N, C-alpha and C positions, 0 to 999 in steps of 0.2 A: 308205506303209501307208494303207489306206482304213479310216476309222472308221465308215463308213456301213453296212458289212456285217461281220457276225461269222460265221465258219464253224467248226464243229466236226464231226469225223467219228469214228464208233465202228464197230468191226467186230462184227456180230451174226451168229452162225453163219458163213456164208461171204458175207455181204452187207454192203456198206459203207453205213452210214446217215449222211447228211449232215444237219446241223442248221443252217439259215440263219436269221439274225436281222438285222433292219434293212432296208436297201434294196439291191436288186439292179438296178443301172442301168449305163450306159455306163462310169462311173468304177470300179465295183466288179466288173464282169464279168471283167476279166483276172485278178483274184484268184481267183475261182471256177474259171476255166479252168485255172489252175496247180494248184489243189487236185485237180481231176478228173484232170488229166494224171498227177499223182503217184500216184493210186490205180489207174487203169485198167491200168497195166502189170502189176499183180498181181491185180486184181479188177475184173470188169466187171458185177457185179450191184450196182446202186446204188438206194438209196431216198433221196429228198430230203424231209425233214420240214420243211414250210414254215409251221408253226404260229406262228412268231415273225417271219415275213417280212412287213413292212408294205407293201412296194411292189416291183413288178417291171416293168421296161420291156422294150421289144422287144429291146434290146441284151442284156438279161439272159436273155430267152428264147432268144436266138440262141446262147448258150453251149450250151444243151442240144441244140439242133438240130445244132450243129457236131460233136457226139460220137455222136449216136444211131445213125447208119448203121454206123460202125466197131464200136460196142459190140454191136449186134444181129448183125452179121456174125460176131462172136466169141462167139455164144451168151449174150450178156448182155442187159441192158435197163436202162432208167431208169424209175423209178416215183416218183410224187409222193404225199405223204400230208399230211393235216391242214392243208389250205389255208384261210386265212381268206376271208371272202366277197369282199373286194376283189381279192385275187390270183386266186381261183377265177374271178371274172367276166372278168378279163383273159385268162386261159388258155382259158376257154370261147369267148370272143369270137374268139380267134385260132385256134380249132380244135384246141388241144392235147388236149382231151378225146377227140379221135378218133385221135390219134397215140400218146398215152401212157396208161398206167393211172394213174388218179387215185383214191385211196381215202380213206375217212374217217379211218382209223387207220393208224398206222405198222405195227402188227402185221399188219393186212390186207395191206399192201403186201409185207411180208416173206413172209407165207404164200403169196402168189401165185407166188413163186419155186419152191415145192415142188409146185405143181399141174401 
């Protein structure tokens, strides 16, 4: 069990909202991978609320990249919300802001699914 990352998920309407807290790195990435795999069999509309994520590494970002194509091919998507400045800078630097919807609030990310 990895103590560096806490993951909770809640179903809101037909969207799974993940709440990540702590650090998403090479050690905790497999944990997140399993959580996503468990959900996408039944739901591929995902929102990741990263307001309590302190750190993300390229291995952590790789988890999202490994699922995005399959999810989009099945009419789903991955959206991010409420990033702190440090995590946002890393994602912007690696071009995630061009690949994914990144919103200021979780509600905004959820609302984009109905547009």
